[in-house]
C-alpha positions, -999 to 999 in steps of 0.1 A, spaced: 606 -273 -146 637 -287 -162 617 -315 -178 593 -288 -193 623 -269 -208 638 -300 -223 604 -310 -238 600 -275 -252 635 -273 -266 631 -308 -282 598 -297 -297 613 -265 -312 643 -285 -326 619 -309 -343 598 -281 -358 630 -264 -370 643 -297 -385 609 -302 -402 611 -268 -418 647 -271 -429 643 -305 -444 611 -293 -461 631 -266 -480 653 -294 -495 624 -315 -507 616 -312 -544 593 -282 -553 583 -297 -586 565 -329 -595 559 -349 -626 540 -381 -631 534 -399 -664 516 -431 -675 513 -447 -709 490 -473 -723 485 -489 -757 449 -487 -767 430 -505 -795 415 -474 -811 426 -449 -837 445 -419 -824 419 -395 -837 391 -412 -818 410 -410 -785 422 -374 -792 386 -364 -797 376 -379 -763 402 -359 -745 398 -327 -766 360 -326 -760 353 -317 -724 318 -330 -726 333 -365 -731 355 -359 -700 330 -375 -676 334 -410 -691 372 -411 -682 377 -383 -656 406 -394 -635 392 -377 -603 357 -391 -607 369 -425 -595 372 -411 -560 340 -390 -559 308 -402 -575 290 -369 -566 310 -346 -588 290 -319 -606 303 -306 -640 297 -271 -653 306 -265 -689 317 -232 -704 304 -220 -738 335 -235 -755 337 -273 -747 362 -284 -773 397 -274 -783 419 -245 -772 401 -223 -747 375 -249 -736 368 -249 -699 352 -273 -675 345 -264 -638 335 -290 -613 322 -290 -578 330 -318 -553 324 -324 -516 358 -342 -514 381 -317 -531 361 -284 -531 362 -284 -568 383 -268 -595 386 -262 -632 403 -276 -663 412 -254 -693 426 -266 -726 456 -245 -734 468 -262 -766 452 -287 -789 471 -303 -819 448 -328 -837 453 -357 -834 486 -356 -816 483 -338 -782 462 -319 -758 477 -297 -730 455 -285 -701 457 -264 -670 443 -282 -640 434 -263 -608 420 -277 -576 407 -247 -556 432 -239 -529 461 -255 -548 487 -244 -573 479 -250 -609 491 -282 -626 497 -290 -662 482 -321 -678 494 -333 -712 480 -360 -733 499 -374 -764 486 -398 -790 511 -418 -810 496 -439 -838 509 -475 -838 489 -487 -868 454 -482 -881 436 -491 -848 463 -489 -822 475 -459 -803 501 -453 -776 485 -427 -752 506 -409 -726 491 -389 -699 513 -367 -677 507 -343 -648 533 -318 -636 534 -288 -614 554 -265 -591 548 -265 -554 567 -232 -548 576 -225 -512 548 -246 -497 566 -269 -474 535 -289 -464 527 -295 -501 563 -308 -506 559 -334 -478 524 -344 -491 537 -349 -526 564 -373 -514 536 -399 -513 512 -383 -538 531 -397 -569 515 -431 -564 480 -415 -560 484 -393 -590 498 -423 -610 467 -444 -601 444 -416 -612 462 -414 -645 459 -452 -648 422 -449 -641 418 -423 -668 437 -444 -694 417 -475 -686 384 -456 -689 395 -438 -720 401 -472 -736 365 -484 -728 339 -477 -755 314 -449 -748 
């Protein structure tokens, strides 16, 4: 009986420790990647600003080849929306919140069941046919302790998804 009490107390202390430490973990995240691409800023801006072109460089498509895209009536610029269905992530949606040609596009990204994230793309011309593209993703995890633990290692995954998007954005299509 003593062994059972000690095991139960140890288990409760570990759970309490897990919760307390979780409150001290960061509740916000931000990941950013940049790449210099051989293309004019306007051409790259147009690929990001037009959601129908999204499929060719979608950062999440690399992990799920069976994504289904559903386009809203507006597919380009502020207010454009793209929903997707996926067997891996349950789907979500992307909405363009701000579009400043040819400098930046800001989006809201929502995976169903998760808090919204902000994605921002900036395009800095480095000459006639060269552009520095920066993609960033940020969000607030709130009081979700499990999400805070998960995002300790998720920065690498999110960074690799942004790298995938930049690489495919650079390829002609």
